[in-house]
C-alpha positions in Angstrom: -17.9 -69.4 -28.0 -20.0 -67.5 -30.7 -23.3 -67.2 -29.1 -21.9 -66.1 -26.0 -20.2 -62.9 -27.2 -23.1 -62.7 -29.4 -25.2 -62.1 -26.1 -22.9 -59.4 -24.7 -22.4 -56.9 -28.0 -26.2 -55.3 -27.0 -25.0 -54.0 -24.1 -22.2 -52.0 -25.3 -24.0 -48.9 -27.0 -25.9 -49.1 -23.2 -22.8 -49.1 -21.8 -21.5 -46.3 -23.4 -25.1 -44.1 -22.9 -24.8 -44.9 -19.2 -21.4 -43.4 -19.6 -22.4 -40.2 -21.8 -25.4 -39.9 -19.2 -23.0 -39.7 -16.5 -20.6 -37.2 -17.8 -22.9 -34.6 -18.9 -24.5 -34.7 -15.2 -20.9 -33.9 -13.6 -20.6 -31.2 -16.1 -23.7 -29.6 -15.2 -23.3 -29.5 -11.5 -19.5 -28.1 -11.7 -21.1 -25.8 -13.9 -24.0 -25.1 -11.4 -21.5 -25.2 -8.8 -19.2 -22.7 -10.4 -22.3 -20.2 -11.1 -23.2 -20.5 -7.5 -19.5 -20.0 -5.7 -19.2 -17.4 -2.8 -18.1 -14.3 -3.8 -14.1 -13.6 -2.8 -12.9 -13.3 0.6 -9.8 -11.6 0.6 -10.0 -9.7 4.5 -10.8 -13.4 5.6 -7.4 -14.6 3.0 -5.3 -12.4 4.5 -6.4 -12.8 8.2 -6.1 -16.8 7.7 -2.8 -16.7 6.0 -1.3 -13.5 7.9 0.2 -12.2 4.2 -1.1 -10.3 1.1 0.8 -10.0 -2.3 0.8 -6.6 -3.7 0.9 -6.3 -7.4 3.6 -3.8 -8.8 5.3 -2.9 -11.6 8.9 -2.6 -12.9 9.0 1.0 -14.5 6.1 2.7 -14.1 7.0 6.4 -13.1 6.4 7.9 -9.7 3.4 5.1 -9.0 5.4 1.7 -9.1 9.0 0.5 -9.6 12.0 -1.6 -9.0 14.7 -0.7 -6.9 15.5 -4.0 -7.6 16.5 -7.2 -5.2 12.7 -7.7 -4.5 11.9 -4.2 -3.4 9.7 -1.9 -4.9 8.8 1.7 -4.5 6.4 4.8 -5.3 3.2 6.6 -4.6 0.5 3.5 -5.4 3.3 1.2 -3.7 3.2 3.7 -0.9 -0.2 3.7 -0.6 -1.1 0.0 -0.2 1.4 0.0 2.3 -0.6 2.2 4.3 -3.3 0.6 3.7 -1.9 -2.6 4.3 -1.0 -1.3 7.6 -4.6 0.2 8.2 -5.2 -3.9 8.0 -3.0 -4.5 10.9 -4.4 -2.6 12.9 -7.9 -3.9 12.3 -6.7 -7.5 12.8 -4.3 -6.4 16.0 -1.7 -8.5 14.1 1.4 -7.9 11.5 0.8 -8.9 7.8 3.4 -10.0 5.6 3.8 -7.8 2.4 4.8 -10.4 -0.8 5.4 -8.5 -3.9 4.1 -10.0 -7.1 5.7 -8.0 -10.4 2.8 -7.7 -13.1 3.0 -6.4 -16.2 0.2 -4.3 -18.5 -0.5 -7.9 -20.2 -1.1 -9.8 -17.2 -2.3 -7.4 -14.7 -6.3 -8.1 -14.6 -5.7 -12.1 -14.9 -3.6 -12.1 -11.9 -5.5 -10.0 -9.8 -8.6 -12.2 -11.3 -7.2 -15.8 -10.0 -6.2 -14.8 -6.7 -2.5 -14.3 -7.5 -2.2 -10.3 -6.7 -4.9 -9.2 -3.9 -3.8 -5.5 -4.5 -2.6 -4.0 -7.6 -0.7 -1.2 -6.8 0.5 -0.2 -10.2 -0.4 2.8 -13.0 -4.2 0.9 -14.3 -6.4 3.4 -15.8 -10.1 2.8 -14.2 -12.4 1.8 -17.6 -15.6 0.3 -18.3 -13.9 -2.9 -19.8 -11.9 -3.7 -17.0 -14.7 -3.2 -14.2 -16.8 -5.8 -16.0 -13.6 -8.0 -14.8 -11.8 -6.7 -11.3 -13.3 -4.1 -9.2 -11.6 -0.2 -8.6 -10.8 1.3 -5.2 -11.1 5.2 -5.2 -9.3 7.1 -7.8 -6.2 8.2 -6.7 -4.0 9.6 -9.6 -5.3 11.1 -13.1 -3.2 10.5 -16.2 -3.0 12.6 -19.7 -2.0 10.6 -22.0 0.5 12.2 -24.6 3.7 11.8 -26.3 7.1 12.5 -25.8 9.6 12.9 -28.5 13.4 14.6 -28.8 13.3 18.0 -29.6 15.3 17.7 -32.4 12.6 15.7 -34.0 10.4 19.1 -34.9 7.4 17.2 -33.8 4.9 19.6 -31.7 1.7 17.3 -31.2 -0.6 14.5 -33.1 -0.9 16.3 -36.2 2.5 15.7 -36.8 3.0 12.3 -36.6 2.0 11.0 -40.6 5.2 8.7 -42.0 6.7 8.5 -38.1 7.0 5.4 -35.6 4.9 5.5 -32.7 5.8 3.7 -29.6 3.5 2.6 -26.9 2.9 -0.1 -24.6 1.4 -3.1 -24.9 -1.6 -4.1 -22.7 -2.4 -0.1 -22.3 -5.3 2.5 -23.2 -2.5 4.4 -24.7 -2.1 1.5 -27.1 -6.3 1.8 -27.8 -6.0 5.5 -28.6 -3.4 4.9 -31.4 -5.1 2.5 -32.8 -8.3 4.4 -32.9 -6.2 7.2 -34.9 -5.3 5.2 -37.7 -8.9 4.6 -37.8 -9.6 8.0 -38.3 -7.0 8.0 -41.6 -3.6 9.0 -39.5 -0.7 7.1 -41.4 2.1 6.4 -39.3 3.7 3.6 -38.2 2.9 1.6 -34.6 4.8 -0.1 -32.4 4.2 -2.3 -28.9 6.9 -2.8 -26.9 6.7 -5.1 -23.6 6.9 -2.8 -20.9 7.3 1.1 -20.5 10.8 0.7 -20.5 11.6 -0.5 -23.8 9.4 2.2 -25.5 11.6 4.3 -24.0 14.4 3.1 -25.0 13.1 2.8 -28.9 12.7 6.3 -28.5 15.8 6.8 -26.7 17.8 5.3 -29.4 15.8 6.7 -32.6 13.9 3.6 -33.7 10.6 5.5 -32.8 9.9 9.3 -33.4 7.6 9.7 -30.3 6.6 7.5 -27.3 2.8 7.5 -26.4 1.5 6.8 -22.5 0.4 8.8 -19.3 2.6 11.9 -18.5 3.4 11.0 -14.9 5.5 7.8 -16.9 7.0 9.9 -19.5 8.3 12.8 -17.4 9.6 9.5 -15.0 11.6 8.1 -17.7 12.9 11.5 -19.1 13.9 12.2 -16.0 15.6 8.9 -15.4 17.5 9.1 -18.6 21.3 9.9 -19.6 20.2 13.8 -21.6 16.6 14.7 -20.1 17.2 18.1 -21.9 16.5 16.6 -25.1 13.2 15.3 -24.3 10.2 16.6 -24.3 6.6 15.7 -23.7 3.7 17.6 -26.6 0.3 17.3 -27.4 -2.9 17.4 -26.8 -4.2 14.7 -24.4 -5.5 12.1 -26.1 -7.4 11.1 -23.2 -7.9 12.1 -19.5 -7.8 8.8 -17.0 -8.4 8.3 -13.0 -6.2 5.7 -12.4 -6.7 3.5 -9.3 -5.9 0.0 -7.4 -7.2 -2.5 -8.7 -8.8 -5.8 -6.6 -11.2 -8.7 -7.6 -14.6 -8.3 -8.2 -17.8 -8.4 -6.0 -15.0 -8.3 -2.9 -17.4 -5.7 -0.9 -15.5 -6.0 2.4 -12.3 -5.3 1.3 -13.2 -2.8 -1.5 -15.0 -1.2 2.0 -11.7 -1.7 3.9 -9.1 -0.3 1.3 -11.7 2.7 0.5 -11.8 3.4 3.6 -8.2 3.8 4.0 -7.9 5.8 0.9 -10.2 8.1 2.3 -8.6 8.3 5.7 -5.1 9.1 3.8 -6.7 12.4 2.1 -8.6 13.5 5.5 -5.2 13.1 7.3 -3.2 15.1 4.3 -1.2 11.7 4.1 -1.8 11.0 0.6 -1.1 14.8 -0.3 2.5 14.0 1.6 3.2 10.8 -0.5 2.8 12.9 -3.7 5.3 15.2 -2.2 7.6 12.8 -1.8 6.8 10.8 -5.0 6.6 13.0 -7.8 8.4 16.2 -6.2 11.1 15.1 -4.4 14.3 13.4 -5.2 14.0 9.5 -5.7 16.0 6.5 -6.7 17.7 5.6 -8.2 18.6 8.1 -10.1 18.5 10.8 -6.9 16.3 13.1 -9.4 12.9 14.6 -8.9 10.5 13.5 -11.5 8.8 17.0 -11.5 5.0 16.3 -11.6 3.0 18.6 -10.2 -0.7 17.9 -8.8 -3.2 19.0 -11.1 -6.5 20.2 -10.7 -7.6 17.2 -12.0 -6.1 14.9 -9.4 -7.2 17.3 -6.5 -10.8 17.8 -7.4 -10.9 13.1 -7.7 -9.8 13.7 -3.9 -12.5 16.6 -3.2 -14.9 14.2 -4.1 -13.4 10.6 -3.6 -15.1 8.2 -6.6 -14.5 5.0 -8.3 -16.1 6.0 -11.7 -14.6 4.6 -14.9 -12.9 7.1 -17.5 -16.0 6.8 -19.7 -17.6 9.0 -16.7 -14.9 11.4 -16.1 -15.4 15.2 -17.0 -12.0 16.6 -17.0 -11.4 20.1 -14.7 
């Protein structure tokens, strides 16, 4: 019995080696297949399924917000709805709209992995993000400033030493605040999970200032219990182009989205949407945000482009 067992022992290392080689070959095959995968075809996906998933925000000012009960509105949300209507005309069939709530932290991954087909929130087009996703033509341009209570006496960023400043995690505003810290400014920085929580910290005096896009600040102040208690101060930390976000290298879908946006600019529909969502009373508060169209926005519409903020020149 011992001799019979000994005859089989030398074969075991060989089997292990063959198994290891097979596993390595399978891994290499999978890696090559992944690297050679075809580009995304969102138009084909929408046509086949008869549905599109729009990424929306709970509280991104007049750009994208929740009515409750799974309903959303805002400048970018209605813009996306009109893009879907253009796709319906092209396909000759009805397209079901599904909404997926996204946050500043998860919006890029949800677009990348196909959960969201078109993100309709308040995302700045940056060179870093453009390595991961694509952006449609610029439709909104933001200034990063700070909301404070009037009683605080704060008039700008040069007066925040020793103060507590909040912004929302996953935003470019957080990056700008970090740069201020690196430049030697001494203040306490808080990162909130979303814009509503950021404003709540300011409202409850747990923060002295809330730094984010002026459109979001204006909307949060307008919806607050005492809008007269707040003001927006400081020279802009940054001027940033916002745009709808979609999967990278999906050339056909990006062209369809961009063409629909340019058609709305030419027809005056986009200007009408601006008036509706930023200058007129909107739900749920029944108050207007009161954000007039800036020269920067007008210039972006006059010359439609998808340039990231690093190449943007302030008007």
